TIVO-175135 format. One record per residue (C-alpha): residue number from 0; x negated, z negated, y. Coordinates in steps of 0.2 Angstrom, whole numbers. Layout:
<atoms>
<atom k="NUM" X="X" Z="Z" Y="Y"/>
...
</atoms>
This chain:
<atoms>
<atom k="0" X="70" Z="-7" Y="174"/>
<atom k="1" X="79" Z="-6" Y="157"/>
<atom k="2" X="74" Z="13" Y="156"/>
<atom k="3" X="56" Z="9" Y="159"/>
<atom k="4" X="56" Z="-4" Y="146"/>
<atom k="5" X="65" Z="8" Y="134"/>
<atom k="6" X="52" Z="21" Y="137"/>
<atom k="7" X="38" Z="8" Y="134"/>
<atom k="8" X="46" Z="2" Y="118"/>
<atom k="9" X="47" Z="20" Y="112"/>
<atom k="10" X="29" Z="23" Y="116"/>
<atom k="11" X="23" Z="8" Y="106"/>
<atom k="12" X="33" Z="14" Y="91"/>
<atom k="13" X="25" Z="31" Y="92"/>
<atom k="14" X="7" Z="25" Y="97"/>
<atom k="15" X="-5" Z="31" Y="83"/>
<atom k="16" X="-18" Z="18" Y="88"/>
<atom k="17" X="-6" Z="4" Y="85"/>
<atom k="18" X="1" Z="10" Y="69"/>
<atom k="19" X="-16" Z="12" Y="62"/>
<atom k="20" X="-24" Z="-4" Y="69"/>
<atom k="21" X="-32" Z="-14" Y="56"/>
<atom k="22" X="-44" Z="-26" Y="65"/>
<atom k="23" X="-47" Z="-44" Y="60"/>
<atom k="24" X="-47" Z="-50" Y="77"/>
<atom k="25" X="-37" Z="-65" Y="84"/>
<atom k="26" X="-24" Z="-55" Y="93"/>
<atom k="27" X="-20" Z="-45" Y="78"/>
<atom k="28" X="-19" Z="-61" Y="67"/>
<atom k="29" X="-7" Z="-70" Y="79"/>
<atom k="30" X="2" Z="-54" Y="83"/>
<atom k="31" X="4" Z="-58" Y="102"/>
<atom k="32" X="14" Z="-49" Y="115"/>
<atom k="33" X="6" Z="-32" Y="120"/>
<atom k="34" X="8" Z="-37" Y="138"/>
<atom k="35" X="-6" Z="-50" Y="136"/>
<atom k="36" X="-19" Z="-38" Y="128"/>
<atom k="37" X="-27" Z="-31" Y="143"/>
<atom k="38" X="-30" Z="-48" Y="151"/>
<atom k="39" X="-39" Z="-55" Y="136"/>
<atom k="40" X="-47" Z="-39" Y="129"/>
<atom k="41" X="-65" Z="-46" Y="130"/>
<atom k="42" X="-61" Z="-61" Y="120"/>
<atom k="43" X="-51" Z="-50" Y="107"/>
<atom k="44" X="-67" Z="-40" Y="104"/>
<atom k="45" X="-77" Z="-56" Y="102"/>
<atom k="46" X="-65" Z="-64" Y="91"/>
<atom k="47" X="-66" Z="-50" Y="78"/>
<atom k="48" X="-85" Z="-52" Y="77"/>
<atom k="49" X="-83" Z="-71" Y="75"/>
<atom k="50" X="-69" Z="-70" Y="62"/>
<atom k="51" X="-78" Z="-57" Y="52"/>
<atom k="52" X="-93" Z="-69" Y="52"/>
<atom k="53" X="-82" Z="-79" Y="40"/>
<atom k="54" X="-71" Z="-66" Y="32"/>
<atom k="55" X="-85" Z="-54" Y="27"/>
<atom k="56" X="-96" Z="-68" Y="22"/>
<atom k="57" X="-109" Z="-63" Y="35"/>
<atom k="58" X="-115" Z="-81" Y="36"/>
<atom k="59" X="-122" Z="-80" Y="18"/>
<atom k="60" X="-137" Z="-70" Y="24"/>
<atom k="61" X="-142" Z="-84" Y="36"/>
<atom k="62" X="-139" Z="-97" Y="23"/>
<atom k="63" X="-150" Z="-88" Y="11"/>
<atom k="64" X="-164" Z="-87" Y="24"/>
<atom k="65" X="-163" Z="-106" Y="26"/>
<atom k="66" X="-163" Z="-109" Y="7"/>
<atom k="67" X="-179" Z="-98" Y="6"/>
<atom k="68" X="-187" Z="-108" Y="19"/>
<atom k="69" X="-183" Z="-124" Y="11"/>
<atom k="70" X="-189" Z="-118" Y="-6"/>
<atom k="71" X="-206" Z="-113" Y="2"/>
<atom k="72" X="-209" Z="-130" Y="9"/>
<atom k="73" X="-206" Z="-139" Y="-8"/>
<atom k="74" X="-221" Z="-146" Y="-17"/>
<atom k="75" X="-224" Z="-140" Y="-35"/>
<atom k="76" X="-219" Z="-156" Y="-43"/>
<atom k="77" X="-202" Z="-155" Y="-34"/>
<atom k="78" X="-199" Z="-138" Y="-40"/>
<atom k="79" X="-203" Z="-143" Y="-58"/>
<atom k="80" X="-191" Z="-158" Y="-56"/>
<atom k="81" X="-177" Z="-147" Y="-49"/>
<atom k="82" X="-179" Z="-135" Y="-63"/>
<atom k="83" X="-175" Z="-148" Y="-75"/>
<atom k="84" X="-159" Z="-154" Y="-68"/>
<atom k="85" X="-144" Z="-150" Y="-79"/>
<atom k="86" X="-133" Z="-136" Y="-73"/>
<atom k="87" X="-118" Z="-148" Y="-74"/>
<atom k="88" X="-125" Z="-160" Y="-61"/>
<atom k="89" X="-131" Z="-146" Y="-50"/>
<atom k="90" X="-113" Z="-138" Y="-50"/>
<atom k="91" X="-105" Z="-155" Y="-46"/>
<atom k="92" X="-117" Z="-157" Y="-32"/>
<atom k="93" X="-111" Z="-141" Y="-24"/>
<atom k="94" X="-94" Z="-149" Y="-20"/>
<atom k="95" X="-104" Z="-160" Y="-7"/>
<atom k="96" X="-110" Z="-144" Y="3"/>
<atom k="97" X="-107" Z="-146" Y="22"/>
<atom k="98" X="-101" Z="-127" Y="22"/>
<atom k="99" X="-91" Z="-120" Y="16"/>
<atom k="100" X="-82" Z="-136" Y="11"/>
<atom k="101" X="-72" Z="-137" Y="-5"/>
<atom k="102" X="-58" Z="-137" Y="-9"/>
<atom k="103" X="-52" Z="-135" Y="9"/>
<atom k="104" X="-62" Z="-126" Y="22"/>
<atom k="105" X="-55" Z="-126" Y="40"/>
<atom k="106" X="-68" Z="-117" Y="50"/>
<atom k="107" X="-58" Z="-101" Y="52"/>
<atom k="108" X="-42" Z="-110" Y="55"/>
<atom k="109" X="-50" Z="-121" Y="68"/>
<atom k="110" X="-57" Z="-105" Y="76"/>
<atom k="111" X="-39" Z="-96" Y="76"/>
<atom k="112" X="-32" Z="-112" Y="84"/>
<atom k="113" X="-46" Z="-114" Y="98"/>
<atom k="114" X="-44" Z="-95" Y="102"/>
<atom k="115" X="-26" Z="-96" Y="105"/>
<atom k="116" X="-27" Z="-112" Y="115"/>
<atom k="117" X="-40" Z="-104" Y="126"/>
<atom k="118" X="-30" Z="-89" Y="128"/>
<atom k="119" X="-14" Z="-98" Y="133"/>
<atom k="120" X="-25" Z="-108" Y="146"/>
<atom k="121" X="-32" Z="-92" Y="153"/>
<atom k="122" X="-15" Z="-84" Y="155"/>
<atom k="123" X="-9" Z="-101" Y="162"/>
<atom k="124" X="5" Z="-102" Y="149"/>
<atom k="125" X="10" Z="-117" Y="138"/>
<atom k="126" X="19" Z="-106" Y="124"/>
<atom k="127" X="24" Z="-89" Y="119"/>
<atom k="128" X="31" Z="-78" Y="105"/>
<atom k="129" X="22" Z="-71" Y="90"/>
<atom k="130" X="27" Z="-62" Y="75"/>
<atom k="131" X="28" Z="-74" Y="60"/>
<atom k="132" X="16" Z="-72" Y="46"/>
<atom k="133" X="29" Z="-70" Y="32"/>
<atom k="134" X="45" Z="-61" Y="30"/>
<atom k="135" X="62" Z="-69" Y="33"/>
<atom k="136" X="55" Z="-84" Y="41"/>
<atom k="137" X="47" Z="-91" Y="26"/>
<atom k="138" X="34" Z="-105" Y="30"/>
<atom k="139" X="21" Z="-99" Y="17"/>
<atom k="140" X="19" Z="-87" Y="3"/>
<atom k="141" X="15" Z="-89" Y="-16"/>
<atom k="142" X="6" Z="-77" Y="-26"/>
<atom k="143" X="3" Z="-79" Y="-45"/>
<atom k="144" X="-11" Z="-69" Y="-54"/>
<atom k="145" X="-20" Z="-70" Y="-71"/>
<atom k="146" X="-36" Z="-62" Y="-77"/>
<atom k="147" X="-37" Z="-55" Y="-95"/>
<atom k="148" X="-54" Z="-55" Y="-102"/>
<atom k="149" X="-51" Z="-47" Y="-119"/>
<atom k="150" X="-38" Z="-40" Y="-131"/>
<atom k="151" X="-35" Z="-58" Y="-138"/>
<atom k="152" X="-29" Z="-64" Y="-120"/>
<atom k="153" X="-16" Z="-51" Y="-120"/>
<atom k="154" X="-6" Z="-61" Y="-132"/>
<atom k="155" X="-2" Z="-74" Y="-118"/>
<atom k="156" X="7" Z="-61" Y="-108"/>
<atom k="157" X="25" Z="-64" Y="-115"/>
<atom k="158" X="23" Z="-83" Y="-116"/>
<atom k="159" X="17" Z="-85" Y="-98"/>
<atom k="160" X="29" Z="-72" Y="-91"/>
<atom k="161" X="44" Z="-80" Y="-99"/>
<atom k="162" X="39" Z="-97" Y="-91"/>
<atom k="163" X="37" Z="-89" Y="-74"/>
<atom k="164" X="53" Z="-79" Y="-75"/>
<atom k="165" X="63" Z="-95" Y="-80"/>
<atom k="166" X="59" Z="-103" Y="-63"/>
<atom k="167" X="60" Z="-88" Y="-52"/>
<atom k="168" X="43" Z="-81" Y="-51"/>
<atom k="169" X="34" Z="-65" Y="-56"/>
<atom k="170" X="15" Z="-63" Y="-57"/>
<atom k="171" X="1" Z="-50" Y="-58"/>
<atom k="172" X="-11" Z="-47" Y="-72"/>
<atom k="173" X="-28" Z="-40" Y="-70"/>
<atom k="174" X="-35" Z="-30" Y="-85"/>
<atom k="175" X="-49" Z="-19" Y="-89"/>
<atom k="176" X="-44" Z="0" Y="-88"/>
<atom k="177" X="-45" Z="2" Y="-107"/>
<atom k="178" X="-33" Z="-13" Y="-110"/>
<atom k="179" X="-21" Z="-5" Y="-98"/>
<atom k="180" X="-21" Z="10" Y="-109"/>
<atom k="181" X="-21" Z="1" Y="-126"/>
<atom k="182" X="-6" Z="-10" Y="-124"/>
<atom k="183" X="5" Z="2" Y="-113"/>
<atom k="184" X="21" Z="-2" Y="-122"/>
<atom k="185" X="20" Z="-21" Y="-119"/>
<atom k="186" X="14" Z="-18" Y="-101"/>
<atom k="187" X="28" Z="-6" Y="-97"/>
<atom k="188" X="41" Z="-18" Y="-103"/>
<atom k="189" X="34" Z="-32" Y="-92"/>
<atom k="190" X="33" Z="-20" Y="-77"/>
<atom k="191" X="51" Z="-16" Y="-79"/>
<atom k="192" X="55" Z="-35" Y="-78"/>
<atom k="193" X="46" Z="-36" Y="-61"/>
<atom k="194" X="28" Z="-40" Y="-66"/>
<atom k="195" X="13" Z="-31" Y="-60"/>
<atom k="196" X="-4" Z="-25" Y="-66"/>
<atom k="197" X="-21" Z="-22" Y="-58"/>
<atom k="198" X="-38" Z="-17" Y="-63"/>
<atom k="199" X="-52" Z="-29" Y="-66"/>
<atom k="200" X="-71" Z="-27" Y="-69"/>
<atom k="201" X="-87" Z="-20" Y="-62"/>
<atom k="202" X="-85" Z="-6" Y="-75"/>
<atom k="203" X="-69" Z="-1" Y="-67"/>
<atom k="204" X="-77" Z="-1" Y="-50"/>
<atom k="205" X="-90" Z="11" Y="-56"/>
<atom k="206" X="-76" Z="22" Y="-63"/>
<atom k="207" X="-66" Z="23" Y="-47"/>
<atom k="208" X="-78" Z="23" Y="-33"/>
<atom k="209" X="-86" Z="39" Y="-26"/>
<atom k="210" X="-93" Z="30" Y="-11"/>
<atom k="211" X="-109" Z="23" Y="-19"/>
<atom k="212" X="-124" Z="31" Y="-27"/>
<atom k="213" X="-123" Z="32" Y="-46"/>
<atom k="214" X="-104" Z="29" Y="-46"/>
<atom k="215" X="-94" Z="41" Y="-56"/>
<atom k="216" X="-77" Z="49" Y="-53"/>
<atom k="217" X="-62" Z="40" Y="-60"/>
<atom k="218" X="-57" Z="43" Y="-78"/>
<atom k="219" X="-43" Z="56" Y="-79"/>
<atom k="220" X="-31" Z="43" Y="-87"/>
<atom k="221" X="-35" Z="29" Y="-74"/>
<atom k="222" X="-35" Z="42" Y="-60"/>
<atom k="223" X="-17" Z="47" Y="-65"/>
<atom k="224" X="-12" Z="29" Y="-66"/>
<atom k="225" X="-18" Z="25" Y="-49"/>
<atom k="226" X="-10" Z="41" Y="-42"/>
<atom k="227" X="7" Z="37" Y="-49"/>
<atom k="228" X="6" Z="20" Y="-41"/>
<atom k="229" X="7" Z="10" Y="-56"/>
<atom k="230" X="-9" Z="1" Y="-52"/>
<atom k="231" X="-14" Z="-2" Y="-34"/>
<atom k="232" X="-24" Z="-18" Y="-35"/>
<atom k="233" X="-42" Z="-23" Y="-40"/>
<atom k="234" X="-52" Z="-38" Y="-44"/>
<atom k="235" X="-70" Z="-41" Y="-49"/>
<atom k="236" X="-76" Z="-55" Y="-61"/>
<atom k="237" X="-83" Z="-70" Y="-51"/>
<atom k="238" X="-100" Z="-67" Y="-43"/>
<atom k="239" X="-99" Z="-48" Y="-42"/>
<atom k="240" X="-89" Z="-46" Y="-26"/>
<atom k="241" X="-97" Z="-36" Y="-11"/>
<atom k="242" X="-89" Z="-30" Y="5"/>
<atom k="243" X="-101" Z="-16" Y="6"/>
<atom k="244" X="-93" Z="-7" Y="-9"/>
<atom k="245" X="-76" Z="-15" Y="-12"/>
<atom k="246" X="-69" Z="-8" Y="5"/>
<atom k="247" X="-72" Z="10" Y="-1"/>
<atom k="248" X="-62" Z="8" Y="-18"/>
<atom k="249" X="-47" Z="19" Y="-21"/>
<atom k="250" X="-35" Z="5" Y="-21"/>
<atom k="251" X="-22" Z="-3" Y="-9"/>
<atom k="252" X="-28" Z="-20" Y="-10"/>
<atom k="253" X="-42" Z="-31" Y="-18"/>
<atom k="254" X="-42" Z="-50" Y="-23"/>
<atom k="255" X="-60" Z="-53" Y="-28"/>
<atom k="256" X="-64" Z="-66" Y="-14"/>
<atom k="257" X="-60" Z="-85" Y="-13"/>
<atom k="258" X="-57" Z="-94" Y="3"/>
<atom k="259" X="-70" Z="-106" Y="-3"/>
<atom k="260" X="-80" Z="-107" Y="-19"/>
<atom k="261" X="-97" Z="-116" Y="-19"/>
<atom k="262" X="-96" Z="-115" Y="-38"/>
<atom k="263" X="-96" Z="-96" Y="-40"/>
<atom k="264" X="-111" Z="-87" Y="-46"/>
<atom k="265" X="-112" Z="-81" Y="-28"/>
<atom k="266" X="-107" Z="-96" Y="-18"/>
<atom k="267" X="-98" Z="-93" Y="-2"/>
<atom k="268" X="-80" Z="-89" Y="3"/>
<atom k="269" X="-70" Z="-80" Y="16"/>
<atom k="270" X="-63" Z="-97" Y="24"/>
<atom k="271" X="-46" Z="-88" Y="25"/>
<atom k="272" X="-30" Z="-93" Y="18"/>
<atom k="273" X="-22" Z="-77" Y="25"/>
<atom k="274" X="-24" Z="-59" Y="20"/>
<atom k="275" X="-36" Z="-48" Y="30"/>
<atom k="276" X="-44" Z="-31" Y="30"/>
<atom k="277" X="-60" Z="-24" Y="21"/>
<atom k="278" X="-62" Z="-6" Y="26"/>
<atom k="279" X="-46" Z="2" Y="20"/>
<atom k="280" X="-40" Z="-12" Y="9"/>
<atom k="281" X="-30" Z="-27" Y="11"/>
<atom k="282" X="-40" Z="-42" Y="4"/>
<atom k="283" X="-30" Z="-56" Y="-4"/>
<atom k="284" X="-41" Z="-71" Y="-6"/>
<atom k="285" X="-39" Z="-83" Y="-20"/>
<atom k="286" X="-35" Z="-99" Y="-12"/>
<atom k="287" X="-32" Z="-111" Y="-26"/>
<atom k="288" X="-47" Z="-117" Y="-36"/>
<atom k="289" X="-51" Z="-106" Y="-51"/>
<atom k="290" X="-47" Z="-114" Y="-68"/>
<atom k="291" X="-64" Z="-110" Y="-75"/>
<atom k="292" X="-72" Z="-120" Y="-61"/>
<atom k="293" X="-60" Z="-135" Y="-63"/>
<atom k="294" X="-60" Z="-135" Y="-82"/>
<atom k="295" X="-77" Z="-129" Y="-88"/>
<atom k="296" X="-88" Z="-134" Y="-73"/>
<atom k="297" X="-80" Z="-149" Y="-66"/>
<atom k="298" X="-71" Z="-154" Y="-82"/>
<atom k="299" X="-55" Z="-160" Y="-75"/>
<atom k="300" X="-37" Z="-156" Y="-77"/>
<atom k="301" X="-33" Z="-143" Y="-63"/>
<atom k="302" X="-16" Z="-149" Y="-58"/>
<atom k="303" X="-21" Z="-162" Y="-45"/>
<atom k="304" X="-33" Z="-150" Y="-36"/>
<atom k="305" X="-20" Z="-136" Y="-37"/>
<atom k="306" X="-7" Z="-148" Y="-30"/>
<atom k="307" X="-18" Z="-154" Y="-16"/>
<atom k="308" X="-23" Z="-137" Y="-10"/>
<atom k="309" X="-6" Z="-130" Y="-12"/>
<atom k="310" X="2" Z="-143" Y="0"/>
<atom k="311" X="-12" Z="-141" Y="12"/>
<atom k="312" X="-10" Z="-122" Y="13"/>
<atom k="313" X="9" Z="-123" Y="15"/>
<atom k="314" X="6" Z="-136" Y="29"/>
<atom k="315" X="-4" Z="-122" Y="38"/>
<atom k="316" X="8" Z="-108" Y="34"/>
<atom k="317" X="-4" Z="-98" Y="23"/>
<atom k="318" X="-5" Z="-89" Y="7"/>
<atom k="319" X="-5" Z="-99" Y="-10"/>
<atom k="320" X="-14" Z="-87" Y="-22"/>
<atom k="321" X="-18" Z="-93" Y="-39"/>
<atom k="322" X="-29" Z="-84" Y="-51"/>
<atom k="323" X="-30" Z="-91" Y="-69"/>
<atom k="324" X="-39" Z="-85" Y="-84"/>
<atom k="325" X="-27" Z="-81" Y="-99"/>
<atom k="326" X="-39" Z="-90" Y="-111"/>
<atom k="327" X="-36" Z="-106" Y="-103"/>
<atom k="328" X="-17" Z="-104" Y="-103"/>
<atom k="329" X="-18" Z="-103" Y="-122"/>
<atom k="330" X="-23" Z="-121" Y="-123"/>
<atom k="331" X="-7" Z="-132" Y="-123"/>
<atom k="332" X="-13" Z="-145" Y="-111"/>
<atom k="333" X="-18" Z="-132" Y="-98"/>
<atom k="334" X="-2" Z="-122" Y="-100"/>
<atom k="335" X="7" Z="-139" Y="-97"/>
<atom k="336" X="-2" Z="-141" Y="-81"/>
<atom k="337" X="2" Z="-124" Y="-76"/>
<atom k="338" X="21" Z="-127" Y="-80"/>
<atom k="339" X="20" Z="-143" Y="-69"/>
<atom k="340" X="12" Z="-133" Y="-55"/>
<atom k="341" X="26" Z="-120" Y="-56"/>
<atom k="342" X="39" Z="-134" Y="-55"/>
<atom k="343" X="31" Z="-141" Y="-40"/>
<atom k="344" X="29" Z="-124" Y="-31"/>
<atom k="345" X="47" Z="-120" Y="-34"/>
<atom k="346" X="51" Z="-133" Y="-21"/>
<atom k="347" X="41" Z="-125" Y="-7"/>
<atom k="348" X="49" Z="-115" Y="7"/>
<atom k="349" X="39" Z="-100" Y="2"/>
<atom k="350" X="40" Z="-81" Y="0"/>
<atom k="351" X="37" Z="-78" Y="-19"/>
<atom k="352" X="28" Z="-62" Y="-19"/>
<atom k="353" X="18" Z="-50" Y="-30"/>
<atom k="354" X="0" Z="-45" Y="-23"/>
<atom k="355" X="6" Z="-27" Y="-19"/>
<atom k="356" X="21" Z="-34" Y="-9"/>
<atom k="357" X="9" Z="-46" Y="1"/>
<atom k="358" X="-3" Z="-31" Y="4"/>
<atom k="359" X="11" Z="-20" Y="10"/>
<atom k="360" X="18" Z="-33" Y="21"/>
<atom k="361" X="2" Z="-37" Y="29"/>
<atom k="362" X="0" Z="-18" Y="33"/>
<atom k="363" X="18" Z="-18" Y="40"/>
<atom k="364" X="15" Z="-33" Y="51"/>
<atom k="365" X="-1" Z="-26" Y="57"/>
<atom k="366" X="8" Z="-10" Y="63"/>
<atom k="367" X="21" Z="-19" Y="72"/>
<atom k="368" X="20" Z="-23" Y="91"/>
<atom k="369" X="28" Z="-36" Y="101"/>
<atom k="370" X="34" Z="-32" Y="118"/>
<atom k="371" X="42" Z="-44" Y="131"/>
<atom k="372" X="56" Z="-36" Y="141"/>
<atom k="373" X="65" Z="-47" Y="154"/>
<atom k="374" X="58" Z="-63" Y="146"/>
<atom k="375" X="66" Z="-57" Y="129"/>
<atom k="376" X="54" Z="-53" Y="114"/>
<atom k="377" X="56" Z="-35" Y="106"/>
<atom k="378" X="48" Z="-28" Y="91"/>
<atom k="379" X="41" Z="-11" Y="90"/>
<atom k="380" X="37" Z="-2" Y="74"/>
<atom k="381" X="44" Z="5" Y="58"/>
<atom k="382" X="57" Z="-6" Y="48"/>
<atom k="383" X="57" Z="-22" Y="58"/>
<atom k="384" X="72" Z="-30" Y="50"/>
<atom k="385" X="62" Z="-43" Y="39"/>
<atom k="386" X="50" Z="-47" Y="54"/>
<atom k="387" X="53" Z="-64" Y="62"/>
<atom k="388" X="48" Z="-70" Y="79"/>
<atom k="389" X="42" Z="-88" Y="82"/>
<atom k="390" X="37" Z="-98" Y="96"/>
<atom k="391" X="18" Z="-102" Y="95"/>
<atom k="392" X="22" Z="-120" Y="97"/>
<atom k="393" X="32" Z="-119" Y="81"/>
<atom k="394" X="19" Z="-110" Y="70"/>
<atom k="395" X="13" Z="-122" Y="57"/>
<atom k="396" X="-5" Z="-118" Y="59"/>
<atom k="397" X="-4" Z="-122" Y="78"/>
<atom k="398" X="5" Z="-138" Y="77"/>
</atoms>
């Protein structure tokens, strides 16, 4: 019996389909025992379709059709009245949307929970093992990122980085390709300290993607930077995201989508507080409210919303990913709010990680398989030492 299990474990370690598996289905999300897979194979396939309805924002097409139908049914005077509404009132009204809700949308989390409950019922089990979402048993993860819009924003690099370093954090900064080249000495100095840099902007996308008509090949300098592994992440400006082309970019990961954002130029969201896959990329959704939304559109201090959302994400064991704009951190009151947020996050039982680390981890977890041998859980895959096994009943999201 033991020899048979050893052979099966070795087979799982060497199985190409498991090493390369990158589906957004419920079985892969929970990382359940491989012994269960065949018994629930039909529901696994259905779960991927349902999950990607949210993750890839496929629901937006349906919502657009509904809006178009409502627009056609309006009378002329209603249209004229609606056009006179101030943009500020219109933006505020979006927070009352039924779906996706803001600041916390639970649709996908609720689905993951229902699927797991139904699976346990189908298998006539009350509990089981799964691979924990984060390394070393951490309850949740924290990722800090910042967007630099122009050369003036680069002046915030040292000030913000010093603050983060003083409380044990490191962050990632997203810049236009030309800014990466223009201030290389400062960027290299921060990279040595453990900070990270990514590419931001639609212009950058057109320079690095060869998968869409009209897109050019990478600039030699950017191509070299990507090849050397110094820049592996990408982000678009708000409203410019698209799963049809982002998945084909020559990066390891992307962070252009929010879990929920009715205030974006393209309202929507992935409904996910966990990473997932878009084509060959790991997507790291922005899960705390954008400071531009909170400060410019809703006209509020961002700290209360950040704190509320961070505690909710932690309670579900998800990924707290913040994306700020450097221009707001140059304002003393908002810098103080960010300082208070870091002090609060410092108390969380969390894995403090860079985007590249989370993307690498999610791929690594995805390539790992769980096998039950004589009632004991075993992990199969490369480098499993940081992986943790939990009982499903102990998973924060399932409690």
